C-alpha positions in Angstrom: -8.3 -7.4 -28.1 -5.6 -8.0 -26.1 -5.3 -11.4 -24.1 -7.2 -9.5 -20.9 -10.0 -7.1 -22.6 -12.4 -6.5 -20.1 -10.5 -8.1 -17.3 -9.9 -6.3 -13.4 -6.9 -6.4 -12.3 -6.0 -5.2 -8.8 -1.8 -4.6 -7.9 -0.4 -3.2 -4.8 2.3 -0.8 -5.1 2.0 -0.5 -8.6 2.5 3.5 -8.7 6.6 3.3 -8.6 9.3 0.5 -9.9 8.0 -3.4 -11.0 4.3 -2.5 -9.4 4.0 0.6 -12.3 5.9 -2.2 -15.0 3.4 -4.8 -14.1 0.0 -2.4 -14.3 1.5 -0.8 -17.5 1.9 -4.3 -19.2 -1.8 -5.6 -17.6 -3.2 -2.0 -18.8 -1.5 -2.6 -22.6 -3.6 -6.0 -22.7 -6.6 -4.6 -22.1 -7.0 -5.1 -18.6 -8.6 -2.2 -16.3 -6.7 -1.0 -13.6 -6.8 -0.6 -9.4 -3.8 1.4 -8.5 -2.3 1.2 -5.4 0.5 3.0 -3.8 1.5 4.3 0.1 1.9 7.9 -1.4 -0.9 9.8 -3.7 1.4 11.1 -6.2 2.4 8.2 -7.8 -0.8 6.3 -7.5 -2.3 9.3 -9.5 0.3 9.6 -12.1 0.4 5.9 -12.3 -3.9 6.3 -13.6 -3.6 9.6 -15.3 -0.8 7.8 -17.4 -3.4 4.8 -18.0 -6.0 7.0 -18.8 -4.4 8.6 -21.5 -3.8 5.1 -22.4 -7.3 4.4 -23.3 -7.3 2.2 -20.3 -9.7 2.9 -17.3 -8.0 2.9 -14.0 -8.9 4.3 -10.6 -6.7 4.9 -7.0 -6.3 3.5 -3.8 -4.1 5.2 -2.3 -3.1 3.8 1.3 -0.8 1.8 3.2 -1.4 -2.1 2.5 -0.8 -2.9 5.9 -3.4 -0.9 7.7 -6.6 -2.6 9.1 -8.8 -1.3 6.8 -6.9 -1.1 3.4 -8.1 -5.0 2.1 -11.3 -4.0 2.5 -11.3 -1.1 0.9 -8.6 -2.2 -2.1 -11.6 -5.3 -3.0 -14.7 -2.8 -2.5 -12.8 0.2 -5.2 -13.1 -3.1 -7.3 -16.5 -4.1 -6.9 -18.0 -0.3 -6.5 -15.8 0.8 -9.9 -15.8 -2.1 -11.8 -18.0 -5.2 -10.4 -15.6 -7.6 -10.4 -12.5 -8.8 -10.1 -10.5 -11.3 -12.0 -6.5 -10.9 -10.7 -5.0 -10.0 -7.7 -0.9 -9.1 -7.6 0.5 -8.8 -4.1 3.5 -6.7 -5.5 4.2 -3.9 -2.6 6.8 -4.1 -0.4 9.8 -3.2 0.7 13.1 -4.2 2.7 14.5 -3.2 6.2 17.6 -5.4 6.3 19.9 -6.1 9.3 21.8 -9.2 10.9 19.6 -11.0 13.3 21.2 -10.0 16.3 21.0 -6.4 15.6 17.4 -6.9 14.0 14.6 -5.4 16.3 11.0 -6.6 16.9 9.3 -3.7 14.7 11.9 -4.7 11.9 10.8 -8.3 11.9 7.2 -7.3 12.2 7.4 -4.6 9.8 8.3 -7.3 7.2 5.9 -9.7 7.9 3.4 -7.4 8.3 3.8 -5.9 4.5 5.3 -9.7 2.8 2.5 -11.3 4.6 0.0 -10.5 6.7 -1.4 -7.6 3.8 -1.2 -10.2 1.3 -3.7 -12.2 3.2 -5.9 -9.9 4.4 -6.6 -8.9 0.6 -7.6 -12.6 -0.2 -9.6 -13.1 2.7 -11.8 -9.6 1.4 -11.7 -11.1 -1.9 -13.0 -14.2 -1.2 -16.7 -14.1 -0.9 -16.5 -12.2 -4.5 -14.5 -14.9 -5.9 -17.0 -17.0 -5.1 -20.1 -15.2 -6.2 -18.3 -14.6 -9.1 -17.2 -17.9 -10.1 -21.4 -19.4 -9.2 -22.6 -16.7 -11.8 -19.9 -17.2 -14.4 -21.1 -21.3 -13.6 -25.0 -20.3 -13.7 -24.6 -18.6 -17.0 -22.4 -21.3 -18.5 -19.2 -19.4 -18.9 -16.0 -20.9 -18.3 -14.0 -17.9 -16.6 -10.3 -18.6 -15.1 -9.0 -15.6 -12.3 -5.4 -15.4 -11.3 -3.7 -14.8 -8.0 0.1 -13.2 -8.7 2.3 -13.3 -5.2 5.7 -11.6 -5.6 8.1 -13.5 -4.1 12.3 -13.0 -4.6 15.1 -15.3 -4.5 15.8 -14.8 -1.2 13.1 -16.9 -0.4 14.5 -19.8 -2.1 18.3 -19.3 -1.2 18.1 -17.1 1.9 20.3 -13.8 1.8 22.5 -13.0 4.8 20.9 -9.6 6.8 17.2 -10.7 5.3 16.2 -12.9 7.8 12.8 -11.1 7.8 12.5 -10.3 4.3 14.1 -14.4 3.7 11.2 -15.6 6.0 8.4 -13.5 5.0 8.9 -14.0 1.2 8.9 -17.7 1.8 6.1 -17.8 3.8 4.2 -16.1 0.3 5.3 -19.7 -1.6 3.5 -21.5 1.1 0.7 -18.9 0.8 0.6 -19.3 -2.6 0.4 -23.5 -2.6 -2.2 -23.2 0.3 -4.4 -20.8 -1.3 -3.8 -22.9 -4.3 -5.5 -25.9 -3.1 -8.1 -23.8 -1.3 -9.2 -21.7 -4.7 -8.7 -24.5 -7.8 -12.5 -25.4 -7.1 -13.4 -21.8 -7.8 -11.5 -22.1 -11.3 -8.5 -19.5 -9.8 -4.9 -20.0 -10.3 -2.7 -19.0 -7.7 1.0 -18.7 -8.6 4.0 -16.9 -7.4 6.9 -15.3 -9.3 10.3 -14.5 -7.2 12.6 -11.8 -8.4 15.6 -11.7 -8.2 17.7 -8.7 -8.5 15.5 -5.8 -10.3 17.1 -2.8 -11.2 14.8 -0.1 -9.1 15.1 2.7 -6.8 15.4 0.5 -4.1 18.1 -1.2 -5.6 19.9 0.9 -7.7 20.7 3.7 -5.1 24.5 3.4 -3.4 23.9 2.2 0.2 27.8 3.7 0.8 26.0 7.0 0.2 23.3 6.7 3.1 20.5 6.3 0.4 16.6 5.9 2.2 13.0 6.0 1.1 10.4 7.2 3.7 8.2 4.6 4.6 5.3 5.6 7.2 7.9 8.1 8.6 10.6 5.2 9.2 13.7 6.4 7.1 14.6 3.3 5.6 18.2 2.3 4.2 18.3 1.3 0.2 20.4 0.6 -2.1 23.1 -1.7 -3.0 27.5 -0.9 -3.1 28.8 -0.9 -6.6 30.8 -3.9 -5.8 27.6 -6.3 -4.7 26.0 -5.0 -8.2 29.5 -5.4 -10.0 29.8 -9.1 -8.1 25.7 -9.8 -9.1 26.6 -9.3 -12.8 29.6 -11.4 -13.0 27.7 -14.3 -11.7 24.6 -14.1 -13.2 24.4 -15.8 -16.1 23.5 -13.6 -18.6 25.8 -10.8 -16.6 23.2 -8.2 -15.4 20.1 -7.4 -13.3 17.0 -7.5 -14.8 14.6 -4.4 -15.5 11.1 -3.7 -14.3 9.2 -4.5 -17.3 11.7 -8.2 -17.5 10.2 -8.4 -14.1 6.7 -7.6 -15.4 6.6 -10.3 -18.7 7.0 -13.1 -15.3 3.9 -11.8 -13.8 2.2 -11.4 -16.7 2.3 -14.9 -17.8 0.5 -15.8 -15.1 -1.9 -13.6 -15.6 -2.6 -14.7 -19.0 -4.7 -17.4 -20.0 -2.1 -19.4 -21.0 -1.5 -19.9 -17.4 -5.0 -22.1 -17.0 -3.1 -25.0 -16.2 -0.8 -23.5 -14.0 -1.0 -23.3 -10.0 0.4 -23.6 -7.2 3.7 -22.7 -8.8 7.2 -20.4 -8.6 9.0 -19.2 -11.0 12.5 -17.1 -10.6 12.6 -14.3 -12.9 16.6 -13.8 -12.1 18.2 -14.3 -15.2 18.8 -17.9 -13.6 21.0 -16.8 -10.6 20.2 -19.3 -7.9 
């Protein structure tokens, strides 16, 4: 049996990239999954892959910033699995520019995705978390539930051209600490993982080639130029960026029983590049 056998885990942005790796990691430990992606195809593809592993999984497709998303997401877990044990607020993207060129649309889009969406999800989860804890207490069970919010080293250090993203991810750390204090009485551990450079489609494309992804009708430029990637590798003590699987390992730590006495903390999964 895995360490998460029978647990119900909800992971936003889990159809691709780091979120997909997180879902796979939790599934290998026995968790049942609610998978989310902005697009239906990667969400359902991930669900199918998990089911082939013998894991129970369902999809909740949609934009995490939609006003009705949080209720649908939490409702899916409760209707399909009758419980919530782990929530990983992973969905995100970057839309960079220097402050004098950044539009209000860019600012609000990034804050909505990285802060407002997790806030709504946690707010929607609250009555269920409270009721599940009360039922555990009545039955004499000691159960710890886990919230993992994804931050970034851009929050810890700042990053030129990312005032929106750095600010939002710093806000995630503050939100994590606040909810850790509010939900400790329910035996909920609330922690954050701050990623450094992780090689995904968002970072590995050559920015000089004009690579973009479509997010809700917006063509968002992605990628880093090769010289920047080379510079990062030279400055990182490990000599490279991370893989999605390594990023997922940091998240798993905070989902596992090994973190039952850790809350309100942020760890950097960044090869110690600060």
